[in-house]
C-alpha positions in Angstrom: 0.5 11.4 -25.6 -2.5 10.3 -23.8 -3.2 8.0 -20.9 -3.7 4.6 -22.2 -4.5 2.9 -18.9 -8.4 2.9 -18.1 -8.2 0.9 -14.8 -6.2 -1.6 -12.7 -6.8 -4.8 -14.7 -5.1 -7.4 -12.2 -2.4 -7.9 -9.8 -0.4 -11.2 -10.1 1.5 -12.9 -7.4 3.6 -16.0 -7.7 3.8 -18.4 -4.8 5.1 -22.3 -4.6 1.7 -22.5 -2.5 -1.0 -20.7 -3.8 -3.6 -22.2 -2.0 -2.1 -21.8 1.3 -1.7 -18.0 0.2 -4.8 -17.5 -0.8 -6.3 -18.9 2.4 -4.0 -16.4 4.1 -5.8 -13.4 2.3 -9.3 -14.8 2.6 -8.6 -15.1 6.7 -6.7 -11.7 6.9 -8.5 -9.4 4.3 -11.6 -11.4 3.7 -10.9 -12.1 -0.1 -12.6 -14.7 -1.3 -10.5 -16.7 -4.0 -11.7 -19.3 -6.6 -9.5 -22.1 -7.3 -8.6 -24.1 -10.5 -9.0 -27.6 -10.6 -5.4 -28.4 -11.1 -4.4 -26.1 -8.3 -2.0 -24.0 -10.4 -3.9 -20.8 -9.2 -6.4 -19.0 -7.3 -8.0 -15.7 -8.2 -10.7 -13.2 -6.8 -12.5 -11.0 -9.2 -13.5 -7.4 -8.2 -16.5 -6.2 -10.3 -17.3 -2.5 -11.3 -19.2 -0.9 -14.1 -17.7 -0.3 -17.6 -17.0 3.3 -18.0 -18.4 3.1 -21.5 -21.5 0.8 -21.3 -22.4 1.3 -17.8 -24.9 -1.7 -17.8 -21.8 -3.9 -18.2 -19.6 -5.2 -16.0 -15.8 -5.4 -16.2 -13.6 -6.4 -13.3 -10.1 -6.4 -11.7 -8.1 -9.7 -11.0 -6.1 -10.6 -8.2 -4.6 -13.9 -8.9 -2.1 -16.0 -7.1 -0.1 -18.3 -9.7 2.0 -21.3 -8.8 5.5 -20.2 -8.8 8.2 -22.3 -11.0 11.2 -21.5 -12.3 10.0 -19.5 -15.1 8.3 -17.0 -12.8 11.4 -15.4 -11.1 9.2 -15.2 -8.0 12.1 -14.6 -5.7 11.9 -10.9 -6.9 9.4 -9.0 -5.3 9.0 -5.5 -6.8 5.7 -4.7 -6.3 3.0 -3.6 -3.7 -0.6 -4.5 -3.8 -2.8 -1.6 -2.7 -6.0 -2.5 -1.5 -8.7 0.5 -0.8 -10.5 -0.2 2.6 -13.8 1.3 3.7 -12.5 1.7 7.3 -8.9 1.3 8.4 -9.3 1.3 11.6 -11.6 -1.6 11.6 -9.2 -3.6 9.3 -6.1 -3.1 11.6 -8.2 -4.1 14.7 -9.0 -7.2 13.0 -5.2 -7.9 11.8 -4.4 -7.1 15.7 -6.9 -9.9 16.6 -4.8 -12.2 14.2 -1.4 -11.2 15.7 -0.4 -9.8 12.3 2.1 -6.7 12.6 1.5 -3.7 10.5 3.1 -0.4 10.5 1.6 2.6 12.3 -1.4 4.5 10.5 -0.2 7.4 8.6 -2.6 10.0 7.5 -1.9 12.0 4.2 -3.5 14.3 2.0 -5.0 11.2 0.3 -6.2 9.7 3.1 -5.1 7.1 5.8 -2.4 4.3 5.2 -0.8 1.3 6.9 1.7 -1.4 5.3 2.2 -5.1 6.0 3.4 -8.1 4.3 1.8 -11.5 3.8 3.8 -14.7 4.8 5.7 -14.9 1.4 7.3 -11.3 2.0 4.4 -9.8 -0.7 4.0 -5.9 0.4 0.7 -4.5 1.0 -0.6 -1.4 1.3 -3.9 -0.4 2.7 -5.6 2.7 1.9 -8.7 4.3 3.2 -9.5 7.5 1.0 -10.7 10.1 3.6 -11.8 12.4 1.2 -14.8 10.5 0.2 -15.9 9.6 3.7 
């Protein structure tokens, strides 16, 4: 059986305060979110060329939805991985904001560090040093 997954379609985080969490991500990692008028979710899109039709654009979505009793938001069985250009620069920025993170580790796939957002969601930052 082949791989049916072409790319990451999106990551969805559930939060009791989506706008506040989106503001933290904007301040910390520079992710600019759009907000729905009703305040029930915020989203950021990351565009890339479609594989089949290179003149078309598609995107990966990072969304923060308003948590309610049906979302089971107390469970956090996921980690969001963000590919970064310069992990050292990002960790210097995090340090300037007083945000804790684990020491940078270097592996065959690149350099990594880990942190959590204010609601305990796990974040992995990855600099692919093979592309540098």
